[in-house]
Each structure stands twice: as structure tokens, then as C-alpha cells.
C-alpha positions in Angstrom: 9.2 118.8 71.9 5.7 118.9 70.8 4.7 121.9 69.2 1.2 123.0 69.4 -0.1 120.9 66.5 1.3 118.2 68.2 4.4 117.4 65.6 7.8 117.1 66.8 9.8 120.7 66.7 13.6 121.3 66.4 14.8 123.5 69.3 17.0 126.0 67.6 18.7 127.0 70.5 20.1 123.8 71.2 20.9 124.2 67.3 22.4 126.8 67.8 24.4 126.3 71.4 22.8 129.3 72.7 20.5 130.3 76.0 16.9 131.3 75.4 17.8 134.7 76.3 20.5 135.3 74.3 20.7 138.9 72.8 20.6 139.1 68.7 24.1 139.0 68.7 24.8 136.2 70.7 22.9 134.7 68.2 24.2 135.4 65.5 28.0 135.1 66.9 27.2 131.6 67.1 25.7 131.2 64.0 28.4 132.3 62.4 31.2 130.3 64.4 28.8 127.2 63.4 29.3 127.9 59.9 32.7 129.4 59.4 34.8 127.8 62.0 33.0 124.9 62.6 33.1 124.3 58.8 29.1 123.3 58.5 28.9 125.5 55.3 28.7 123.4 52.2 31.3 125.5 50.7 34.1 124.0 53.6 33.1 120.4 53.7 30.1 120.8 55.6 26.9 118.7 55.4 23.8 120.7 53.2 21.5 118.8 55.7 23.1 120.7 58.9 23.6 123.4 57.0 19.9 124.0 56.5 19.0 123.1 59.8 21.4 126.1 61.1 20.3 128.3 58.4 16.6 128.0 59.8 17.5 128.4 63.3 19.6 131.3 62.6 16.6 132.3 60.2 13.7 132.0 63.2 15.9 133.1 65.9 17.1 136.4 64.1 13.6 137.8 63.1 11.8 138.7 66.8 8.7 138.7 65.0 9.3 135.0 63.9 11.4 134.4 67.7 8.0 135.1 69.4 6.1 133.2 67.9 8.5 129.8 67.8 9.0 130.6 72.0 5.5 130.7 72.3 5.1 127.5 70.7 7.8 126.3 72.2 7.6 127.2 75.8 3.8 127.8 76.0 2.7 130.9 77.6 5.8 131.2 80.1 7.8 133.8 78.9 11.4 133.6 78.3 12.7 136.3 80.2 10.5 134.4 83.7 12.5 131.2 83.1 15.3 131.7 84.9 13.4 133.5 87.5 11.7 130.4 87.5 14.5 128.2 87.8 16.2 130.7 90.9 12.2 130.4 92.7 12.6 126.4 92.4 16.2 126.0 93.9 15.0 128.7 96.9 12.4 126.5 97.9 14.4 123.7 97.5 17.1 124.7 100.3 16.6 124.3 103.8 15.9 127.6 105.1 17.1 127.7 108.4 20.7 126.0 109.6 21.7 125.7 105.9 25.8 126.3 105.1 27.4 124.6 102.4 29.7 122.1 102.8 33.6 123.6 103.5 36.3 121.0 103.8 39.0 121.8 106.8 42.3 123.1 105.4 45.2 121.1 107.0 48.5 123.1 107.3 
């Protein structure tokens, strides 16, 4: 994903398998799971390069100032907290307003 300077930028949220609005406790749990249980740490048989990328993602996302700067570069001026609201608004506009009902199959007894 291009950053401000036009260069490719890694998506640290995807690397750690967390949502952009994830709290710090979830980010830390995801980091520990990747490094220990999934054995990404080099001492446990993991690859050094992968461990370095995971460490960099955790370093950025665990520091509030670095995370804010990263989010601005990744998402632009959009607030991460508003991303869920934008999705909800888009779905509301896509669904027909009047007379719409979800499909419910008949139950045969």
C-alpha cells in the first residue's frame, strides 16, 4: 500500500492478524502468539527475516505515537475509529430501504 512518499508500505495490522481498531492488549497477544506458539522466533526454528518483520510491526503498533503516525500514512486523514462507521454507512446505502427482508427458507416438517 503506498505511503505518503509514494513507496510501498507494509500493513502491520495484516502481519499481526489484527483489526486496525484493536486495543494494545490484543496486539500484544497476537504478537506473542506468532512468536511463541506459531514458532516464528528464530530460537524456536523460525526465520530471522519473518521475526524481524513481526518485531517491527509490534514496535510500531504498540507505541501510541508511532501507531498514530503509521495510521495517518496508511489510511490518510480517515480516523481508524471511523472505519467501522464508514462500512456500516456503505452497507445501509446498498440495501433497499422499503420492503427488504432477508431470505428465510421454508422449514418442511
